[in-house]
C-alpha positions in Angstrom: 119.3 120.2 69.6 119.5 116.7 70.6 121.6 114.7 73.9 121.0 111.4 71.8 121.0 111.9 68.3 122.3 113.5 65.9 120.6 115.5 62.8 121.9 116.7 59.2 119.4 117.8 56.5 121.6 117.8 53.2 119.2 119.2 50.6 116.2 117.0 50.9 117.6 114.4 52.8 117.5 114.0 56.4 119.8 112.1 58.4 119.3 110.7 62.1 122.3 109.2 63.6 121.5 107.5 67.1 124.7 108.1 68.9 125.1 106.6 72.6 128.0 104.6 70.9 129.8 104.1 74.8 126.2 101.7 75.3 126.0 100.5 71.3 123.3 103.0 71.1 121.0 100.6 73.3 117.4 102.8 73.9 117.1 105.5 76.8 114.1 106.7 77.5 115.6 110.3 76.1 116.3 109.0 73.0 113.0 107.5 72.2 111.6 110.5 72.8 113.9 112.5 70.6 113.6 109.8 68.0 110.1 110.5 67.8 110.8 114.4 67.9 113.1 113.8 64.9 110.2 111.8 63.0 107.9 114.0 63.2 109.9 117.2 62.2 111.0 115.1 59.1 106.8 114.5 58.2 106.2 118.4 58.9 109.1 119.7 56.7 108.2 119.7 53.0 111.5 120.1 51.9 112.7 116.6 53.7 111.7 113.3 50.9 114.0 110.9 51.8 114.6 110.0 56.0 117.9 107.6 56.7 118.2 106.4 60.1 121.5 104.8 61.3 124.2 104.8 64.2 127.4 106.2 65.6 130.0 103.5 66.3 130.4 100.5 66.4 126.5 99.3 66.4 123.4 100.5 65.2 121.7 99.4 68.0 121.2 97.0 70.9 117.9 97.3 72.1 116.6 98.2 75.5 119.0 100.3 77.8 118.1 97.7 80.8 119.9 100.2 83.3 117.4 102.8 82.3 114.5 100.8 81.9 115.0 99.4 85.5 115.5 103.6 87.0 112.3 104.4 85.4 110.8 101.9 86.7 107.6 101.6 84.3 105.7 98.3 83.3 106.5 97.4 79.8 103.1 98.0 78.3 103.8 101.4 79.4 107.2 101.9 78.3 106.4 99.9 74.9 103.3 102.1 74.1 104.5 105.3 75.3 107.7 105.5 73.9 108.3 102.5 71.7 104.9 101.8 69.6 104.8 105.4 68.6 107.8 106.3 66.8 107.3 102.4 64.8 104.2 103.6 63.2 106.1 107.3 62.5 108.2 105.3 60.2 106.0 102.6 59.6 103.2 105.8 58.5 105.5 108.3 56.7 105.0 109.5 53.1 108.3 109.0 52.5 111.0 106.7 52.2 112.9 105.4 55.0 116.6 104.3 54.8 118.1 102.2 57.5 121.9 102.2 57.4 123.1 99.4 60.0 126.4 100.3 60.7 126.7 97.2 63.0 125.0 95.0 65.5 120.6 95.7 65.3 119.5 94.2 68.3 115.9 92.8 70.3 114.0 96.3 69.4 117.4 98.3 67.4 116.6 95.3 65.1 113.1 96.2 65.5 113.5 99.5 64.4 115.6 98.7 61.1 112.3 96.8 60.4 110.0 99.0 60.8 112.3 101.1 57.5 111.3 100.5 54.6 114.8 100.0 52.9 117.5 98.3 54.7 121.9 98.6 54.0 124.2 96.4 56.1 128.0 96.5 56.7 129.1 92.8 56.1 130.1 92.4 60.1 127.0 93.2 61.0 124.5 91.0 63.1 120.4 90.9 63.3 119.8 89.1 66.5 116.0 88.6 67.9 117.9 89.0 71.4 114.2 88.9 73.5 114.4 85.0 73.9 117.2 85.6 75.6 116.2 87.1 78.5 112.8 85.7 78.6 110.8 87.8 76.5 108.9 88.0 73.8 109.5 90.3 70.5 108.4 93.6 70.8 108.5 97.3 68.6 106.7 95.6 65.3 109.1 92.8 65.1 106.0 90.7 65.2 104.5 92.5 62.2 107.7 92.7 60.1 109.4 89.6 60.7 107.3 87.6 59.4 106.7 89.5 56.2 110.2 89.6 55.5 111.6 86.3 55.5 108.5 84.3 55.9 106.8 82.2 59.6 109.1 79.7 59.3 112.3 81.8 59.6 111.1 84.3 61.9 110.0 81.0 64.5 113.8 80.2 64.4 115.0 83.7 65.2 112.5 84.4 67.9 112.8 80.9 69.0 116.7 80.8 69.4 117.9 84.1 69.4 120.7 83.4 67.2 123.0 85.7 65.0 121.4 86.5 61.5 125.1 87.6 59.6 124.3 90.8 57.0 125.4 87.5 54.0 122.6 85.7 55.3 120.2 88.5 56.2 120.8 89.3 52.2 119.8 85.6 51.0 116.4 85.7 53.6 115.3 89.3 52.3 116.0 90.5 55.2 118.1 93.5 54.3 118.1 94.5 50.9 121.9 95.3 50.6 125.2 94.6 52.1 128.1 96.6 51.7 132.3 96.3 52.9 132.9 99.1 55.0 130.7 102.3 57.6 131.9 104.6 54.9 130.9 102.3 52.4 127.7 102.0 53.8 127.1 106.1 54.5 127.8 106.6 51.0 125.7 103.6 49.3 123.1 104.7 51.6 122.8 108.9 50.5 122.7 107.5 47.1 120.2 105.8 47.2 118.5 108.5 49.1 119.4 111.0 46.5 117.3 108.0 43.9 114.6 107.5 46.4 114.0 111.7 46.5 114.4 112.0 43.3 111.3 110.2 42.7 107.5 111.2 43.5 107.5 111.7 47.1 103.4 111.4 47.1 103.6 108.3 44.8 106.1 106.9 47.4 103.9 107.6 49.8 100.4 106.3 49.0 102.8 103.1 47.7 104.3 102.2 50.8 100.4 102.7 52.3 99.1 100.5 50.1 102.4 98.0 50.3 101.3 97.9 54.2 97.7 97.1 53.9 98.1 94.2 51.0 98.7 91.8 53.9 95.3 91.9 55.8 93.2 92.9 52.7 91.0 91.2 50.1 92.2 91.3 46.4 88.5 93.2 46.0 89.4 95.9 48.6 93.7 96.2 47.5 91.6 96.5 44.0 89.5 100.0 45.5 92.4 101.0 47.4 94.8 101.0 44.2 92.1 102.9 42.5 91.6 105.5 44.7 95.4 106.1 45.3 95.5 106.4 41.5 93.4 109.0 41.1 95.1 111.3 43.7 98.3 110.0 41.9 96.3 110.9 38.5 95.9 115.0 39.9 99.7 115.7 41.2 102.3 117.4 40.0 104.7 114.7 39.1 102.3 113.2 36.9 102.2 115.9 34.9 106.2 116.4 35.0 106.4 112.6 34.2 104.0 112.8 31.5 105.5 115.5 29.8 109.2 114.6 30.4 108.0 111.3 28.5 106.4 113.3 25.6 109.8 115.6 25.8 111.8 112.3 25.3 113.7 113.4 28.3 114.7 112.6 32.1 111.4 113.9 34.0 112.1 116.3 37.2 109.8 115.5 40.1 109.2 117.6 42.7 107.5 116.0 45.0 103.8 117.8 44.5 
């Protein structure tokens, strides 16, 4: 179905693999549109309850394919608004958990893609780089939004201004990623196990939690209290809430269905 990505659905988990290993999975126009389509498909399919994004070969994603960009003769604004920003918003607003399995270098917009996900696992050999400054550009595709929220202004400024490599170990220490593993096989095993745990959670609650947390940075306490209250009212009318109460009273493990 796709030329630049691979997709696999296993039960209620959907895995998308960036598949341009010869150019370290750099983004070209086709890949960006295919990613948009795949993420939309995961949103539309109610049976999918968790999404994993990873890369093939040695890299996760090295950012924009500069050769492809020069050939398309678009302005930066046109490329970002049409191809990158819609994808980042799709992932951030997807009412389902998104796991990024970082199998190698994540640079530029590739790092931005990883930052837009909800949970990040990386191999110990991975490096994360805000590479934009090295070619005289500014961070885009959401990096300026997500990065300081994850690591604080001072570290975000340092990463963006220096373009220095951040190892997986340091990324774990500063809160940029959630977990490190020793190799690619263990990476995907860990990602799938984590996805199964997330997928077994009450999916509607997960989606609302994402929404509340995203809004918390720009909202006042009064606004967040109101958002929590309205979302709790919705959650309290789901089948999963009824199952949670029943399982508690019956002293058994709940079986949530995402409804």
